[in-house]
Structures are given as structure tokens and as C-alpha cells.
Short mmCIF file of the C-alpha atoms (twelve columns), coordinates in Angstrom:
data_MODEL
# 
_entry.id   MODEL 
# 
loop_
_atom_site.group_PDB 
_atom_site.id 
_atom_site.type_symbol 
_atom_site.label_atom_id 
_atom_site.label_alt_id 
_atom_site.label_comp_id 
_atom_site.label_asym_id 
_atom_site.label_seq_id 
_atom_site.Cartn_x 
_atom_site.Cartn_y 
_atom_site.Cartn_z 
_atom_site.pdbx_PDB_model_num 
ATOM 1   C CA . UNK A 1   4.812   -0.109  -23.745 1 
ATOM 2   C CA . UNK A 2   3.019   -2.315  -26.246 1 
ATOM 3   C CA . UNK A 3   -0.387  -1.733  -27.830 1 
ATOM 4   C CA . UNK A 4   -3.195  -3.895  -26.324 1 
ATOM 5   C CA . UNK A 5   -4.628  -5.907  -29.128 1 
ATOM 6   C CA . UNK A 6   -7.422  -7.279  -27.059 1 
ATOM 7   C CA . UNK A 7   -8.172  -4.535  -24.605 1 
ATOM 8   C CA . UNK A 8   -10.665 -5.094  -21.744 1 
ATOM 9   C CA . UNK A 9   -11.176 -1.374  -21.653 1 
ATOM 10  C CA . UNK A 10  -14.636 -0.495  -23.318 1 
ATOM 11  C CA . UNK A 11  -14.618 2.346   -25.855 1 
ATOM 12  C CA . UNK A 12  -17.713 3.696   -24.056 1 
ATOM 13  C CA . UNK A 13  -15.575 4.208   -20.881 1 
ATOM 14  C CA . UNK A 14  -12.856 5.880   -22.809 1 
ATOM 15  C CA . UNK A 15  -15.455 8.282   -24.342 1 
ATOM 16  C CA . UNK A 16  -17.118 8.934   -20.938 1 
ATOM 17  C CA . UNK A 17  -13.805 10.311  -19.609 1 
ATOM 18  C CA . UNK A 18  -13.144 12.261  -22.796 1 
ATOM 19  C CA . UNK A 19  -9.859  10.499  -23.399 1 
ATOM 20  C CA . UNK A 20  -8.186  10.239  -26.770 1 
ATOM 21  C CA . UNK A 21  -5.393  8.122   -28.074 1 
ATOM 22  C CA . UNK A 22  -4.131  4.603   -28.634 1 
ATOM 23  C CA . UNK A 23  -5.028  1.979   -26.026 1 
ATOM 24  C CA . UNK A 24  -1.784  0.676   -24.475 1 
ATOM 25  C CA . UNK A 25  -1.490  -1.975  -21.783 1 
ATOM 26  C CA . UNK A 26  0.240   -0.808  -18.609 1 
ATOM 27  C CA . UNK A 27  3.192   -3.028  -17.586 1 
ATOM 28  C CA . UNK A 28  2.579   -4.499  -14.144 1 
ATOM 29  C CA . UNK A 29  -1.115  -3.544  -14.318 1 
ATOM 30  C CA . UNK A 30  -2.236  -7.247  -13.887 1 
ATOM 31  C CA . UNK A 31  -3.770  -6.956  -17.318 1 
ATOM 32  C CA . UNK A 32  -6.440  -4.458  -16.174 1 
ATOM 33  C CA . UNK A 33  -4.691  -1.098  -16.460 1 
ATOM 34  C CA . UNK A 34  -4.308  0.879   -19.651 1 
ATOM 35  C CA . UNK A 35  -2.869  4.107   -20.927 1 
ATOM 36  C CA . UNK A 36  -4.964  6.194   -23.301 1 
ATOM 37  C CA . UNK A 37  -3.306  9.463   -24.264 1 
ATOM 38  C CA . UNK A 38  -2.565  11.217  -21.029 1 
ATOM 39  C CA . UNK A 39  -4.901  9.122   -19.000 1 
ATOM 40  C CA . UNK A 40  -4.520  5.944   -17.000 1 
ATOM 41  C CA . UNK A 41  -7.480  3.650   -16.745 1 
ATOM 42  C CA . UNK A 42  -7.806  1.000   -14.028 1 
ATOM 43  C CA . UNK A 43  -10.378 -1.709  -13.633 1 
ATOM 44  C CA . UNK A 44  -12.189 -1.488  -10.186 1 
ATOM 45  C CA . UNK A 45  -13.853 -4.630  -8.699  1 
ATOM 46  C CA . UNK A 46  -17.460 -4.131  -7.797  1 
ATOM 47  C CA . UNK A 47  -16.742 -4.483  -4.025  1 
ATOM 48  C CA . UNK A 48  -14.062 -1.834  -4.305  1 
ATOM 49  C CA . UNK A 49  -15.979 0.857   -6.120  1 
ATOM 50  C CA . UNK A 50  -16.890 2.757   -2.965  1 
ATOM 51  C CA . UNK A 51  -13.307 2.909   -1.837  1 
ATOM 52  C CA . UNK A 52  -11.979 3.818   -5.290  1 
ATOM 53  C CA . UNK A 53  -14.441 6.701   -5.585  1 
ATOM 54  C CA . UNK A 54  -13.483 7.910   -2.090  1 
ATOM 55  C CA . UNK A 55  -9.770  7.669   -2.823  1 
ATOM 56  C CA . UNK A 56  -10.281 9.704   -6.007  1 
ATOM 57  C CA . UNK A 57  -12.237 12.392  -4.137  1 
ATOM 58  C CA . UNK A 58  -9.400  12.683  -1.663  1 
ATOM 59  C CA . UNK A 59  -6.680  12.839  -4.263  1 
ATOM 60  C CA . UNK A 60  -8.649  15.329  -6.430  1 
ATOM 61  C CA . UNK A 61  -8.011  18.194  -4.009  1 
ATOM 62  C CA . UNK A 62  -4.964  17.059  -2.114  1 
ATOM 63  C CA . UNK A 63  -1.903  19.280  -2.164  1 
ATOM 64  C CA . UNK A 64  1.403   17.874  -0.683  1 
ATOM 65  C CA . UNK A 65  4.642   19.981  -0.690  1 
ATOM 66  C CA . UNK A 66  7.279   18.232  -2.718  1 
ATOM 67  C CA . UNK A 67  5.056   15.388  -3.896  1 
ATOM 68  C CA . UNK A 68  3.159   14.856  -7.133  1 
ATOM 69  C CA . UNK A 69  -0.391  13.612  -6.793  1 
ATOM 70  C CA . UNK A 70  -1.950  12.158  -10.050 1 
ATOM 71  C CA . UNK A 71  -5.336  13.897  -10.421 1 
ATOM 72  C CA . UNK A 72  -8.406  11.709  -10.870 1 
ATOM 73  C CA . UNK A 73  -10.548 12.323  -13.892 1 
ATOM 74  C CA . UNK A 74  -14.265 12.934  -13.768 1 
ATOM 75  C CA . UNK A 75  -16.540 11.555  -16.397 1 
ATOM 76  C CA . UNK A 76  -18.716 13.784  -18.498 1 
ATOM 77  C CA . UNK A 77  -21.554 12.882  -16.065 1 
ATOM 78  C CA . UNK A 78  -19.483 13.827  -13.036 1 
ATOM 79  C CA . UNK A 79  -18.461 10.245  -11.834 1 
ATOM 80  C CA . UNK A 80  -15.126 8.909   -10.730 1 
ATOM 81  C CA . UNK A 81  -16.125 5.369   -11.642 1 
ATOM 82  C CA . UNK A 82  -17.779 4.337   -14.916 1 
ATOM 83  C CA . UNK A 83  -18.864 0.773   -15.533 1 
ATOM 84  C CA . UNK A 84  -16.116 -0.558  -13.222 1 
ATOM 85  C CA . UNK A 85  -13.327 1.711   -14.410 1 
ATOM 86  C CA . UNK A 86  -11.497 4.699   -12.992 1 
ATOM 87  C CA . UNK A 87  -9.292  7.176   -14.761 1 
ATOM 88  C CA . UNK A 88  -6.542  9.544   -13.640 1 
ATOM 89  C CA . UNK A 89  -3.930  11.704  -15.281 1 
ATOM 90  C CA . UNK A 90  -0.704  10.026  -16.461 1 
ATOM 91  C CA . UNK A 91  2.400   11.030  -14.400 1 
ATOM 92  C CA . UNK A 92  5.790   10.024  -15.644 1 
ATOM 93  C CA . UNK A 93  8.182   7.997   -13.500 1 
ATOM 94  C CA . UNK A 94  9.233   4.530   -12.607 1 
ATOM 95  C CA . UNK A 95  8.920   2.568   -9.285  1 
ATOM 96  C CA . UNK A 96  12.016  1.235   -7.589  1 
ATOM 97  C CA . UNK A 97  12.778  2.033   -3.959  1 
ATOM 98  C CA . UNK A 98  16.285  0.662   -3.942  1 
ATOM 99  C CA . UNK A 99  18.608  3.576   -2.669  1 
ATOM 100 C CA . UNK A 100 15.660  5.835   -2.244  1 
ATOM 101 C CA . UNK A 101 14.439  4.987   1.278   1 
ATOM 102 C CA . UNK A 102 15.165  8.364   2.755   1 
ATOM 103 C CA . UNK A 103 13.120  9.986   -0.104  1 
ATOM 104 C CA . UNK A 104 10.326  7.472   0.245   1 
ATOM 105 C CA . UNK A 105 10.029  8.084   4.070   1 
ATOM 106 C CA . UNK A 106 10.147  11.812  3.563   1 
ATOM 107 C CA . UNK A 107 7.343   11.438  0.942   1 
ATOM 108 C CA . UNK A 108 5.352   9.298   3.477   1 
ATOM 109 C CA . UNK A 109 5.660   11.951  6.139   1 
ATOM 110 C CA . UNK A 110 4.682   14.833  3.831   1 
ATOM 111 C CA . UNK A 111 1.691   12.874  2.498   1 
ATOM 112 C CA . UNK A 112 0.556   11.837  5.871   1 
ATOM 113 C CA . UNK A 113 0.766   15.368  7.127   1 
ATOM 114 C CA . UNK A 114 -1.487  16.411  4.249   1 
ATOM 115 C CA . UNK A 115 -3.989  13.582  5.062   1 
ATOM 116 C CA . UNK A 116 -4.154  14.314  8.739   1 
ATOM 117 C CA . UNK A 117 -7.373  16.258  8.777   1 
ATOM 118 C CA . UNK A 118 -9.481  13.729  6.794   1 
ATOM 119 C CA . UNK A 119 -12.212 11.827  8.556   1 
ATOM 120 C CA . UNK A 120 -12.255 7.956   8.577   1 
ATOM 121 C CA . UNK A 121 -14.716 6.716   5.924   1 
ATOM 122 C CA . UNK A 122 -17.097 4.034   7.010   1 
ATOM 123 C CA . UNK A 123 -16.149 1.477   4.428   1 
ATOM 124 C CA . UNK A 124 -12.738 0.885   6.163   1 
ATOM 125 C CA . UNK A 125 -14.469 -0.796  9.094   1 
ATOM 126 C CA . UNK A 126 -16.283 -3.148  6.805   1 
ATOM 127 C CA . UNK A 127 -13.661 -4.228  4.298   1 
ATOM 128 C CA . UNK A 128 -13.212 -7.904  3.603   1 
ATOM 129 C CA . UNK A 129 -9.826  -8.972  2.242   1 
ATOM 130 C CA . UNK A 130 -6.610  -10.685 3.307   1 
ATOM 131 C CA . UNK A 131 -5.091  -7.241  3.941   1 
ATOM 132 C CA . UNK A 132 -8.063  -6.142  5.983   1 
ATOM 133 C CA . UNK A 133 -7.813  -9.236  8.050   1 
ATOM 134 C CA . UNK A 134 -4.052  -8.827  8.517   1 
ATOM 135 C CA . UNK A 135 -4.580  -5.241  9.659   1 
ATOM 136 C CA . UNK A 136 -7.246  -6.156  12.192  1 
ATOM 137 C CA . UNK A 137 -5.246  -8.905  13.776  1 
ATOM 138 C CA . UNK A 138 -2.175  -6.656  13.945  1 
ATOM 139 C CA . UNK A 139 -4.216  -4.169  15.911  1 
ATOM 140 C CA . UNK A 140 -6.030  -6.588  18.154  1 
ATOM 141 C CA . UNK A 141 -9.365  -6.112  16.472  1 
ATOM 142 C CA . UNK A 142 -9.664  -9.744  15.217  1 
ATOM 143 C CA . UNK A 143 -8.063  -13.128 15.764  1 
ATOM 144 C CA . UNK A 144 -7.276  -15.938 13.388  1 
ATOM 145 C CA . UNK A 145 -6.080  -19.543 13.492  1 
ATOM 146 C CA . UNK A 146 -2.974  -19.574 11.322  1 
ATOM 147 C CA . UNK A 147 -2.114  -22.246 8.898   1 
ATOM 148 C CA . UNK A 148 0.174   -24.934 10.474  1 
ATOM 149 C CA . UNK A 149 2.981   -23.957 8.142   1 
ATOM 150 C CA . UNK A 150 2.849   -20.331 9.381   1 
ATOM 151 C CA . UNK A 151 2.137   -21.027 13.075  1 
ATOM 152 C CA . UNK A 152 5.651   -20.582 14.296  1 
ATOM 153 C CA . UNK A 153 6.321   -17.134 12.847  1 
ATOM 154 C CA . UNK A 154 2.747   -15.996 13.772  1 
ATOM 155 C CA . UNK A 155 3.182   -17.068 17.376  1 
ATOM 156 C CA . UNK A 156 6.704   -15.447 17.575  1 
ATOM 157 C CA . UNK A 157 5.366   -12.180 16.382  1 
ATOM 158 C CA . UNK A 158 2.482   -12.341 18.841  1 
ATOM 159 C CA . UNK A 159 5.042   -12.949 21.624  1 
ATOM 160 C CA . UNK A 160 6.731   -9.657  20.559  1 
ATOM 161 C CA . UNK A 161 3.624   -7.468  21.006  1 
ATOM 162 C CA . UNK A 162 3.429   -5.107  23.869  1 
ATOM 163 C CA . UNK A 163 0.996   -2.313  24.679  1 
ATOM 164 C CA . UNK A 164 2.052   1.080   23.358  1 
ATOM 165 C CA . UNK A 165 0.768   4.646   23.700  1 
ATOM 166 C CA . UNK A 166 -0.713  4.862   20.204  1 
ATOM 167 C CA . UNK A 167 -0.388  8.121   18.432  1 
ATOM 168 C CA . UNK A 168 -3.648  9.631   17.091  1 
ATOM 169 C CA . UNK A 169 -5.211  7.684   14.270  1 
ATOM 170 C CA . UNK A 170 -5.585  9.236   10.909  1 
ATOM 171 C CA . UNK A 171 -5.873  8.285   7.168   1 
ATOM 172 C CA . UNK A 172 -2.617  6.758   5.971   1 
ATOM 173 C CA . UNK A 173 -1.408  5.157   2.700   1 
ATOM 174 C CA . UNK A 174 -0.624  1.613   3.773   1 
ATOM 175 C CA . UNK A 175 1.396   0.384   0.771   1 
ATOM 176 C CA . UNK A 176 3.854   3.093   -0.223  1 
ATOM 177 C CA . UNK A 177 7.070   1.251   -0.753  1 
ATOM 178 C CA . UNK A 178 6.309   0.140   -4.323  1 
ATOM 179 C CA . UNK A 179 3.852   2.794   -5.144  1 
ATOM 180 C CA . UNK A 180 6.024   5.969   -5.532  1 
ATOM 181 C CA . UNK A 181 7.139   7.027   -8.959  1 
ATOM 182 C CA . UNK A 182 10.570  8.636   -9.458  1 
ATOM 183 C CA . UNK A 183 11.703  10.713  -12.476 1 
ATOM 184 C CA . UNK A 184 14.845  12.851  -12.840 1 
ATOM 185 C CA . UNK A 185 14.080  16.499  -12.135 1 
ATOM 186 C CA . UNK A 186 10.620  15.855  -10.804 1 
ATOM 187 C CA . UNK A 187 9.198   15.349  -7.320  1 
ATOM 188 C CA . UNK A 188 8.203   11.820  -6.405  1 
ATOM 189 C CA . UNK A 189 4.597   10.828  -7.268  1 
ATOM 190 C CA . UNK A 190 2.310   8.735   -5.095  1 
ATOM 191 C CA . UNK A 191 0.062   6.264   -6.787  1 
ATOM 192 C CA . UNK A 192 -2.395  3.537   -5.940  1 
ATOM 193 C CA . UNK A 193 -3.742  4.943   -2.723  1 
ATOM 194 C CA . UNK A 194 -4.349  2.169   -0.181  1 
ATOM 195 C CA . UNK A 195 -6.186  3.946   2.633   1 
ATOM 196 C CA . UNK A 196 -6.284  2.752   6.288   1 
ATOM 197 C CA . UNK A 197 -7.023  4.418   9.728   1 
ATOM 198 C CA . UNK A 198 -3.833  4.052   11.854  1 
ATOM 199 C CA . UNK A 199 -1.113  6.195   13.352  1 
ATOM 200 C CA . UNK A 200 0.919   8.130   10.662  1 
ATOM 201 C CA . UNK A 201 4.113   6.472   11.783  1 
ATOM 202 C CA . UNK A 202 2.596   3.109   11.016  1 
ATOM 203 C CA . UNK A 203 2.757   4.110   7.378   1 
ATOM 204 C CA . UNK A 204 6.473   4.448   7.842   1 
ATOM 205 C CA . UNK A 205 6.640   1.078   9.604   1 
ATOM 206 C CA . UNK A 206 5.010   -0.671  6.771   1 
ATOM 207 C CA . UNK A 207 7.573   0.960   4.333   1 
ATOM 208 C CA . UNK A 208 10.367  -0.293  6.564   1 
ATOM 209 C CA . UNK A 209 8.862   -3.859  6.872   1 
ATOM 210 C CA . UNK A 210 8.225   -4.060  3.115   1 
ATOM 211 C CA . UNK A 211 11.765  -2.799  2.357   1 
ATOM 212 C CA . UNK A 212 13.294  -5.518  4.578   1 
ATOM 213 C CA . UNK A 213 11.023  -8.338  3.328   1 
ATOM 214 C CA . UNK A 214 10.903  -7.788  -0.428  1 
ATOM 215 C CA . UNK A 215 13.345  -5.097  -1.529  1 
ATOM 216 C CA . UNK A 216 16.635  -6.179  0.125   1 
ATOM 217 C CA . UNK A 217 16.668  -3.409  2.732   1 
ATOM 218 C CA . UNK A 218 18.621  -4.166  5.939   1 
ATOM 219 C CA . UNK A 219 18.782  -3.100  9.467   1 
ATOM 220 C CA . UNK A 220 19.629  0.474   8.602   1 
ATOM 221 C CA . UNK A 221 16.075  0.864   7.301   1 
ATOM 222 C CA . UNK A 222 14.797  0.601   10.931  1 
ATOM 223 C CA . UNK A 223 16.993  3.570   11.848  1 
ATOM 224 C CA . UNK A 224 15.706  5.592   8.953   1 
ATOM 225 C CA . UNK A 225 12.080  4.858   9.978   1 
ATOM 226 C CA . UNK A 226 12.393  6.132   13.515  1 
ATOM 227 C CA . UNK A 227 13.700  5.066   17.048  1 
ATOM 228 C CA . UNK A 228 12.229  4.076   20.287  1 
ATOM 229 C CA . UNK A 229 10.058  1.290   21.694  1 
ATOM 230 C CA . UNK A 230 6.895   2.556   20.152  1 
ATOM 231 C CA . UNK A 231 8.244   2.404   16.646  1 
ATOM 232 C CA . UNK A 232 9.545   -1.054  17.228  1 
ATOM 233 C CA . UNK A 233 6.053   -2.048  18.227  1 
ATOM 234 C CA . UNK A 234 4.749   -0.471  15.058  1 
ATOM 235 C CA . UNK A 235 7.203   -2.617  13.156  1 
ATOM 236 C CA . UNK A 236 5.836   -5.768  14.946  1 
ATOM 237 C CA . UNK A 237 2.365   -4.796  13.922  1 
ATOM 238 C CA . UNK A 238 3.424   -4.184  10.353  1 
ATOM 239 C CA . UNK A 239 5.019   -7.572  10.191  1 
ATOM 240 C CA . UNK A 240 1.914   -9.216  11.664  1 
ATOM 241 C CA . UNK A 241 -0.184  -7.253  8.955   1 
ATOM 242 C CA . UNK A 242 1.898   -8.662  6.099   1 
ATOM 243 C CA . UNK A 243 2.187   -12.165 7.597   1 
ATOM 244 C CA . UNK A 244 -1.524  -12.601 8.273   1 
ATOM 245 C CA . UNK A 245 -2.370  -11.208 4.832   1 
ATOM 246 C CA . UNK A 246 0.053   -13.832 3.318   1 
ATOM 247 C CA . UNK A 247 -1.592  -16.553 5.484   1 
ATOM 248 C CA . UNK A 248 -5.026  -15.542 4.142   1 
ATOM 249 C CA . UNK A 249 -3.886  -15.516 0.574   1 
ATOM 250 C CA . UNK A 250 -2.390  -19.029 0.913   1 
ATOM 251 C CA . UNK A 251 -5.463  -20.194 2.645   1 
ATOM 252 C CA . UNK A 252 -7.670  -18.903 -0.179  1 
ATOM 253 C CA . UNK A 253 -5.181  -20.438 -2.692  1 
ATOM 254 C CA . UNK A 254 -4.474  -17.118 -4.301  1 
ATOM 255 C CA . UNK A 255 -0.757  -17.594 -3.502  1 
ATOM 256 C CA . UNK A 256 1.231   -20.785 -3.080  1 
ATOM 257 C CA . UNK A 257 2.967   -21.506 0.258   1 
ATOM 258 C CA . UNK A 258 6.734   -20.706 0.074   1 
ATOM 259 C CA . UNK A 259 9.324   -21.548 2.531   1 
ATOM 260 C CA . UNK A 260 11.375  -18.672 1.007   1 
ATOM 261 C CA . UNK A 261 8.648   -16.355 2.109   1 
ATOM 262 C CA . UNK A 262 8.665   -17.760 5.621   1 
ATOM 263 C CA . UNK A 263 12.525  -17.190 5.555   1 
ATOM 264 C CA . UNK A 264 12.044  -13.551 4.689   1 
ATOM 265 C CA . UNK A 265 9.714   -13.098 7.698   1 
ATOM 266 C CA . UNK A 266 12.007  -14.901 10.043  1 
ATOM 267 C CA . UNK A 267 14.897  -12.760 8.989   1 
ATOM 268 C CA . UNK A 268 12.976  -9.610  9.474   1 
ATOM 269 C CA . UNK A 269 11.802  -10.845 12.864  1 
ATOM 270 C CA . UNK A 270 15.418  -11.503 13.805  1 
ATOM 271 C CA . UNK A 271 16.218  -7.782  13.190  1 
ATOM 272 C CA . UNK A 272 13.273  -6.552  15.155  1 
ATOM 273 C CA . UNK A 273 13.892  -8.995  18.045  1 
ATOM 274 C CA . UNK A 274 17.510  -7.872  18.208  1 
ATOM 275 C CA . UNK A 275 16.319  -4.219  18.733  1 
ATOM 276 C CA . UNK A 276 13.658  -5.299  21.250  1 
ATOM 277 C CA . UNK A 277 16.011  -7.295  23.344  1 
ATOM 278 C CA . UNK A 278 19.233  -5.431  22.737  1 
ATOM 279 C CA . UNK A 279 21.084  -8.645  21.891  1 
ATOM 280 C CA . UNK A 280 22.070  -10.674 18.879  1 
ATOM 281 C CA . UNK A 281 19.481  -13.270 17.682  1 
# 
């Protein structure tokens, strides 16, 4: 880690959370995350402050067997967010799901068991983002007109969808694959809570889909996730969630269109279609 010469983190925020130490830029933090002593500071966009404060309140008291949960810090005035910044305790570890899929899925299941009694916060129903749009389209709560370049994979996924007997909805972490820290001799640690209100097994389905799309996972990941027609339909919805989010990011010019990315989705869809139809694609 290298010291941040031009930190965006105000000294008043550091003082509010009673942190002490050198300000160090966090690698992979998009330039808006910093370490200060044993604290991690993250910038929170104004539209996300309600969610960030709620996530902190959940993690503050959450106990999960075999899983480390970074505890959020309260400011001296009793707030989780101060001038657009949150803070939590530093937990050691590195991301990297390769070869750890069984452990990641076990962590997912333990976490979701612990989250099962928490009520759905109102802000989830009103979120506006590419990921919120993707989620709603995947669960038949919204429709979109896809970009022409993504129409073929979008329509293909829609053709896979069937009605399933949904499991009870609950709070899930909808972005676990790259947000679990591993350190020798320590339990895995869950970071960057991305809450959603869906079946617990859908959290596993997103892990499997993300692994296949972006982490080089193969067909065996599907077997680690679960079996049966319902889980395959959760995989279809997870793929739609990611594809529509990508569609919206490209539409908003926040990401460039990439034929390589389309190829990743097509390869993942081939694996799912093979399971759905029982034949080679």
C-alpha cells in the first residue's frame, strides 16, 4: 500500500471516527477508499447514504458462524455516515475466488442463514441503478428494450425463463464472489455488503454466474451451487441480472461495449442451456 499524497478523505471525518494513523489509499478502491490505522474509510454517494447506513446497522450486530464480519464504526456523534464517508474496522485478507468456490458458497449459505430474519428495507424498492434495473428485469418486475448489440443474448435468456416455485424472499448479499477476503488461519471475511430481497439460493446463483463469467469457473460450479430445475432457473435470472446491468452501463456510456463480454455471456448461457435441455449445445 502506498501513502495517499492527495487524499480525498477530510481530516474532519478521520477525527469524527476517532481514527489515528497515516492515510493510505486502498488498492482497488476506485480512488475513494483509504486505510487509517485499523480503520477503512469509504466514500458514499449521496443517493447511497441511506443504504450504507442500513448496511452498517445490520453488520454492526451480525454474528455468522465461521465468517468474519468487519464491524462498522460509529462517529463520536453516533452516526455511521459523516459528510459522505463511512468507516469500518480493518480485517486482513485478500480477495481471489479461484479454487475457493466451495468455501465461498459455504460462506454464502452461513451468511444468508444469519440474515434470514431481517426485514426488507423500503429503499430496496426505490433504488435507481443499472444493477437495480437488472434485478427487476430478471424477476419480472420491469422490462427494457435492450441495445441492438445485446438483443440476441437478452432474447435468448428470456426464452430460457420458466415459472418456478420461489423460495421465501429474504435479505441476501448479491455480490459475494469478489467480496470475500481470505487469510491463512482465519475464517473468510465478507465485505462490501450489496443487499437485495430475493431467495437465499439466488445469492448462490449469482456467485456461480459471476464465477463462470469473470473468474474462469466452469460447469462444475453449477454442481457446487445446487441441483434441480429451480436452481437452473435462478441461474437464468442471475445471468439476466448481470446482462441487463451491463446493457444499462453501456447505454449510459459508463462501460464500453465489448464483444468479448458478449462471448462470456453466450458461453455461460451454453452451459445453462445444456443443463436445461439435457443435450450438448
